[in-house]
C-alpha positions as CSV (number, residue, x, y, z in Angstrom):
1,M,-0.7,-11.1,-2.6
2,R,1.2,-14.1,-1.2
3,I,1.3,-12.5,2.3
4,I,-2.5,-12.0,2.3
5,L,-3.0,-15.6,1.2
6,N,-0.8,-16.9,4.0
7,I,-2.6,-14.8,6.6
8,K,-6.0,-16.2,5.4
9,L,-4.7,-19.7,5.7
10,C,-3.4,-19.1,9.2
11,L,-6.7,-17.6,10.2
12,K,-8.6,-20.6,8.8
13,G,-6.2,-22.8,10.8
14,A,-7.0,-20.9,14.0
15,A,-10.7,-21.4,13.4
16,L,-10.3,-25.1,13.1
17,H,-8.1,-25.2,16.1
18,N,-10.8,-26.6,18.4
19,M,-11.4,-29.6,16.2
20,F,-7.8,-30.7,15.5
21,V,-5.8,-29.2,18.4
22,N,-2.5,-31.1,17.9
23,Q,-2.4,-31.1,14.1
24,I,-3.5,-27.4,13.6
25,S,-1.3,-25.9,16.2
26,S,1.8,-27.1,14.4
27,N,0.4,-25.9,11.1
28,K,-0.4,-22.4,12.6
29,I,3.2,-22.0,13.6
30,G,4.3,-23.0,10.1
31,C,1.9,-20.6,8.5
32,W,3.1,-17.6,10.6
33,K,6.7,-18.5,9.8
34,K,5.8,-18.4,6.1
35,V,4.1,-15.0,6.5
36,V,7.1,-13.5,8.4
37,S,9.7,-14.9,6.0
38,T,7.7,-13.8,2.9
39,A,7.4,-10.2,4.4
40,A,11.1,-10.1,5.2
41,A,12.1,-11.3,1.7
42,F,9.9,-8.6,0.2
43,A,11.4,-5.9,2.4
44,I,14.9,-6.9,1.5
45,L,14.2,-7.0,-2.2
46,A,12.4,-3.6,-2.1
47,S,15.4,-2.0,-0.3
48,L,17.8,-3.4,-2.8
49,A,15.7,-2.1,-5.7
50,V,15.7,1.4,-4.3
51,T,19.4,1.4,-3.6
52,S,20.4,0.1,-7.1
53,T,18.2,2.6,-8.9
54,S,19.5,5.6,-7.1
55,Y,23.1,4.8,-8.3
56,A,22.1,3.7,-11.7
57,T,21.1,7.2,-12.8
58,D,24.4,8.8,-11.6
59,D,26.7,10.4,-14.2
60,S,30.4,10.3,-13.8
61,S,33.0,13.0,-14.8
62,E,36.7,13.4,-14.4
63,L,38.9,16.3,-13.2
64,R,42.7,16.2,-13.1
65,F,45.1,18.3,-11.1
66,S,48.6,18.6,-12.6
67,N,51.4,21.2,-12.6
68,G,49.4,23.4,-10.2
69,R,46.3,23.6,-12.5
70,F,43.0,21.8,-12.9
71,E,42.4,20.1,-16.3
72,P,39.9,21.0,-17.6
73,P,39.6,24.4,-15.9
74,M,35.9,24.5,-16.8
75,L,33.8,21.4,-16.4
76,T,30.3,21.2,-17.8
77,L,27.9,18.8,-15.9
78,P,24.2,18.1,-16.4
79,A,21.9,20.1,-14.2
80,N,19.4,18.5,-11.9
81,R,21.2,15.2,-11.8
82,P,23.7,13.9,-9.2
83,V,27.3,13.3,-10.5
84,K,30.2,11.3,-9.3
85,L,33.3,13.5,-9.9
86,Q,36.6,11.6,-10.1
87,V,39.4,13.9,-9.1
88,T,42.9,12.7,-9.8
89,N,46.1,14.2,-8.5
90,A,48.8,13.8,-11.1
91,G,51.2,16.2,-9.3
92,N,54.0,15.7,-6.8
93,A,52.3,17.3,-3.8
94,A,48.9,17.0,-2.1
95,F,46.2,19.5,-2.9
96,E,42.8,20.2,-1.4
97,F,39.8,20.2,-3.7
98,E,37.4,22.8,-2.2
99,S,34.2,24.5,-3.2
100,F,32.2,26.7,-0.9
101,E,29.2,26.7,-3.2
102,L,29.2,22.8,-3.4
103,H,30.1,22.4,0.3
104,R,32.9,20.0,-0.6
105,E,36.4,19.8,0.8
106,R,38.7,16.9,0.1
107,V,42.5,16.4,0.3
108,V,44.0,14.5,-2.6
109,Q,47.4,12.9,-2.2
110,P,49.9,12.6,-5.1
111,G,48.8,9.7,-7.5
112,Q,45.5,9.4,-5.7
113,T,42.0,9.5,-7.3
114,I,39.1,10.3,-5.2
115,T,35.3,10.4,-5.8
116,V,33.5,13.6,-5.0
117,Y,29.7,13.1,-4.9
118,I,28.0,16.2,-6.2
119,P,24.2,16.4,-5.7
120,A,21.8,17.5,-8.4
121,L,22.8,21.1,-9.2
122,Q,20.6,23.9,-10.3
123,P,21.7,25.4,-13.6
124,G,24.6,27.8,-12.9
125,T,28.3,28.2,-12.2
126,Y,30.1,26.8,-9.2
127,Q,33.7,27.7,-8.3
128,F,36.3,25.3,-6.9
129,F,40.0,25.7,-6.0
130,D,43.1,24.2,-4.4
131,D,42.8,25.4,-0.8
132,F,46.5,24.6,0.0
133,N,47.6,27.2,-2.6
134,R,44.8,29.7,-2.6
135,G,44.6,31.6,-5.8
136,A,47.1,29.5,-7.6
137,A,44.7,26.9,-9.0
138,S,41.0,27.3,-9.6
139,G,38.2,26.2,-11.9
140,Q,34.5,26.1,-12.3
141,I,31.7,23.7,-12.8
142,V,28.9,24.8,-15.1
143,A,25.6,23.0,-14.6
144,R,23.4,23.1,-17.8
């Protein structure tokens, strides 16, 4: 609304330009500066609102790797909602969190916690494992 009002004021200023050349020309520039700055401020606020709401709805869950196993071995997550999965390596050696179904693959060093961003999943079961020691440690995510 404010942008439209500023544009109308600028157009009125342009119509009166012939009568008050010096005074109006400086006002026209000021009007257009207001229009541009108002539009830029609106665009910045809109982008911040979109960014903050996309992260505000994310859930967070934790998975721990210790003694060659994942704890818990079965992790239940909400279906149809993105999740930030915190994966902690409490062991003495690096491992690789991998899931073909989730298209995720991350190396986790000893003592490190990483965040694995999981998109909104359809209800179902998704396998994950330690790719450095295939078959030794595995688990599953159940989306409900």
